[in-house]
C-alpha positions in Angstrom: 9.7 16.1 -1.1 11.6 13.1 -2.3 10.3 9.7 -1.2 12.6 6.7 -1.3 10.6 4.1 -3.3 11.9 0.6 -3.7 10.4 -1.4 -6.6 10.5 -5.1 -7.2 12.1 -6.2 -10.5 9.2 -8.3 -11.5 5.8 -6.9 -12.4 2.3 -8.0 -11.7 -1.0 -6.9 -13.1 -4.7 -7.3 -13.4 -7.5 -6.0 -15.4 -10.5 -4.1 -14.3 -11.5 -3.9 -10.6 -15.1 -4.1 -11.8 -17.0 -7.3 -11.0 -16.0 -9.4 -8.1 -16.0 -12.8 -6.7 -18.7 -14.3 -4.5 -17.7 -13.3 -1.0 -18.6 -16.8 0.3 -15.8 -18.1 -1.9 -13.0 -15.8 -0.5 -10.3 -15.9 2.1 -8.4 -13.3 4.0 -4.7 -13.0 3.2 -2.7 -11.4 6.0 0.8 -10.0 5.6 3.1 -7.8 7.6 0.8 -5.0 8.7 -1.9 -5.5 6.1 -4.7 -7.8 5.0 -6.8 -8.3 1.9 -9.3 -10.8 0.5 -8.6 -13.2 -2.4 -10.6 -16.0 -4.0 -10.7 -19.0 -1.7 -9.2 -21.5 -4.1 -6.1 -19.3 -4.9 -2.7 -20.5 -3.5 -1.4 -18.1 -0.8 2.3 -17.5 -0.2 3.9 -15.3 2.4 7.4 -13.8 2.8 8.7 -11.4 5.6 7.6 -8.3 3.6 4.8 -9.6 1.3 1.9 -11.9 0.7 0.5 -13.1 -2.6 -2.4 -15.2 -3.9 -2.1 -17.1 -7.3 -4.8 -18.6 -9.4 -4.9 -22.4 -9.3 -3.3 -24.4 -12.0 -1.0 -21.7 -13.3 1.4 -19.1 -12.0 0.9 -16.0 -14.1 -2.3 -14.7 -12.6 -1.8 -13.3 -9.1 -2.4 -10.5 -6.7 0.0 -9.4 -4.0 1.0 -6.7 -1.5 4.6 -5.9 -0.6 5.8 -3.5 2.1 8.7 -1.2 1.7 10.3 1.4 4.0 10.2 5.1 2.9 13.2 7.3 3.5 10.9 10.0 5.0 7.5 9.9 6.7 4.6 10.4 4.3 1.5 12.4 5.2 -1.7 13.1 3.2 -0.4 16.7 2.7 2.4 15.2 0.6 0.0 13.6 -1.9 0.5 15.9 -4.8 4.3 15.8 -4.7 4.3 12.0 -4.1 1.9 11.6 -7.1 4.4 13.3 -9.4 7.2 11.0 -8.2 5.0 7.9 -8.4 4.1 8.8 -12.0 7.8 8.6 -12.9 8.2 5.4 -10.9 5.3 3.8 -12.7 6.7 4.8 -16.1 10.1 3.3 -15.3 8.4 0.1 -14.0 6.3 -0.2 -17.2 9.4 0.4 -19.3 11.4 -2.3 -17.5 8.5 -4.7 -18.2 8.7 -3.9 -21.9 5.6 -1.7 -21.9 4.2 1.8 -21.3 1.7 3.2 -18.8 -1.7 3.1 -20.5 -3.6 4.8 -17.6 -3.0 6.5 -14.3 -5.6 7.6 -11.8 -6.1 8.5 -8.2 -8.4 6.1 -6.4 -9.4 5.4 -2.8 -7.9 2.3 -1.1 -8.2 1.7 2.7 -9.7 5.2 3.1 -6.6 6.8 1.5 -5.9 8.6 -1.8 -3.7 6.2 -3.8 -2.1 6.4 -7.2 -2.9 3.4 -9.5 -1.4 2.6 -12.9 -2.2 0.2 -15.7 0.2 -1.1 -18.4 0.8 -4.0 -20.7 4.0 -5.9 -20.2 5.8 -8.1 -22.7 8.7 -9.6 -20.7 11.6 -11.2 -22.6 10.4 -14.6 -21.5 7.4 -14.3 -23.8 3.7 -13.9 -23.1 1.9 -10.6 -22.6 0.3 -9.4 -19.4 -2.1 -6.7 -18.3 -0.5 -5.1 -15.2 -1.8 -2.9 -12.5 0.1 -1.4 -9.6 -1.2 0.9 -6.8 0.9 2.6 -4.1 -0.5 3.0 -0.6 1.7 5.4 1.4 1.4 5.6 5.2 4.0 7.1 7.6 7.3 5.5 6.7 5.7 2.6 4.8 4.8 2.1 1.1 2.6 -0.9 0.3 2.6 -1.9 -3.4 -0.6 -3.6 -4.5 0.1 -5.6 -7.6 -2.1 -7.6 -9.9 -1.1 -9.7 -13.0 -3.2 -11.5 -15.6 -2.5 -12.6 -19.1 -3.4 -10.0 -21.7 -7.2 -9.9 -22.3 -8.0 -12.0 -19.3 -9.6 -9.1 -17.5 -9.9 -9.7 -13.7 -10.0 -13.4 -13.2 -12.2 -14.4 -10.3 -12.5 -10.7 -9.4 -9.2 -11.0 -7.6 -7.8 -7.5 -8.5 -11.1 -5.9 -7.5 -11.0 -7.8 -4.2 -7.4 -6.7 -3.5 -8.2 -3.0 -4.1 -11.7 -3.1 -2.4 -10.7 -5.1 0.7 -7.1 -4.0 1.4 -6.6 -2.6 4.8 -3.6 -1.6 6.9 -3.3 -3.4 10.2 -3.5 -7.1 10.7 -0.6 -9.4 11.4 1.6 -11.8 9.5 
């Protein structure tokens, strides 16, 4: 099975999903057909197919979710084939960001098996980032969960952990 996967040209990342922010200091971020929780003081932006939250005071640390349309419907029975394709997509995404995939794993997000990848990026503009991307596939939709933080920053405010732990399909923009 070949899935049509559309990737953004920019990358985003985050460190470990361990730890987490105080749930009293969080806010719900809703996008087109999904929702997740982010730190309350992070700036939220929305577009027709995505939503992002950025750390205050700077723009390089963020979490986001973006929706893309698949060429064919995905079902859980397709996971092994999709995983192989996603492994290649993640390698190309890391390479485009000036890095290589440092880890890949299958995790659970929103009650689904999901492929997640980590890589360090060194874009031409300078700086270095720890990136994480996870792909949630459902029917004819792909939702890319993205995290970005400067190298060595870990998971500022527990935002990446919140994204992965609280992401759900449904909700409205």
